[in-house]
N, C-alpha and C positions, 0 to 999 in steps of 0.2 A: 546465579542471578541471570534472568533472561535479558537479552538485549532489548533496549527500549528506545524508540526514536525520540522520546522526550529528553534524552541525555545528549549532550554535545558529542561525546565519544561515539555513540552509535550513529548520530546524524552525520558526523564528519566521515565515518567509514562508508556510509551510503553515498555521500557526495563524491568521495574519492573514486569509488567504483563506477559511478555513472559517468565520470569524466573519462573513463577508459572505454566507454561505449561509443561506437560509431554508427552512422547511418547504414553501413554495409554489414553490420553484425546480423547473422542469421539465427533464428531461434533454435534451441536444442529440442524443444517440444512446442506444441501449439502452432497457431497460424498467424499471429500478429507480427508485423514488422517492428523494428526498433522505434519508429516514430509513433506507431499505433500504441505500443506498450507505454511510451512516455505519456501520451495523451490519456490513456487509461489511468495510469498512476496519478497524474495531475488531477483528473476528475475526482478520483476517490479521495485524495488528500485534501483538496479544496472542500469537499463535503464534510470530512472529519473535522477540519479546522473551523469551518464557517457555519455549519448548520447545527441546530439543536433539535431535540425531539422530545416528545412527551414519553415518559416511562410507561411501558406496557408490561403486563405480566410476562416474565421470562419463563418459558416452559422448561420442564425437566430435560427434554431433549436438547434445547439450546444451552442450558447450563452444563450438561455433560459434554456437549460438543466444544464449548468454550474451554473447559478444563483440559480436554484432550488436545485441542488445536493450539492453545496458548501455552500450556504448561508441561505437556507430556510429549507430544510429537516434536521432533526436531525441526521439521520443515512443513510448509503447506504442501499438500499433494499436487501433483502435476495435473493439468487439464481440467481443473474444477471450474465450472461456469459461475460467473459472478452475476450481479444484478444487470439486467438488460440495459439500464440507463448508462452503465459504464462500458458497454460494448462499443469498441472503437474500430472494429474491422471495416476497412474501406472508407473511413470518415476523415482521413488525413493523408496527405502525400509526403513523400520523403523530403521535399523541399522545406517542410516545417520542422525538421529534426532539431536544428539548433535552437529555434524558438522554444520548442517543447522541453529541451534539456535545460535551458536557462530557467524556464518556469519550474521545472522539477527541482532544481537546486534551490530556487527561491522558496518554494513550499517546504522543502525538507528543513531549511534553516528556521522556519517558523515553529517547528515542533518544540525544540528546546527553549525557544523564546516565549512559548505559550504560557500565559498566566491565568487562563480561565479554565473551568471544568469543561471537559468534552462530554457532552450529554446525549449525543446522537445514539439511538439504539442501533446495535449492529444487526444486519439482516439475518445472520446465521446464529449469533451468540446472544442475542437479546440485549438487555441493559448491561453495559459494561462500564467499569470505572475509567477515569482519565488514564490511570496507570496501565490498565489493560488495553486501552486504545493505543498507547505507545508501543506496547508489545506487538499488538496485531498489525499496526502500521509498519513496524520494523520487519516483521516476518513477511508481510505482503511485498515490501520493496525488495527484500532479499530474494524472495521467490522469483520476481520478475528479472532481477539482475542476473540470478543464476540461470534463468531461462535463456539469456543471451550470453552466458559464459563469462560474465564480468563480476 
């Protein structure tokens, strides 16, 4: 069974790990600072939890990428570029670290408490189910925490 941020067990494990992150942690890959990474994750998680979208036809490429990324590959690949609206490089300074970590923890606790369908189409995977959003969100958070060695 894939780890899913919609479960308390998975969300608690992510929260435990982020509590071990400090403003001084350096990335093992990529260029974001710890504060920029938290801002990025918070932006993505707010969008998943708060926005809905209209279903568009999922392409075969999106479907295959979804199966590969969510069910076959163990981790998301390093250095993959996301949507430009979630690019946080240079948009926050290290003084905001604790505020961003507090927000990160708050948003992660909202996943298992969520009672509505998550209907936002994924930019790379197309239309995905609420359950698949939980898997994708867990893998995304895990990816960035591993990026900083926590």
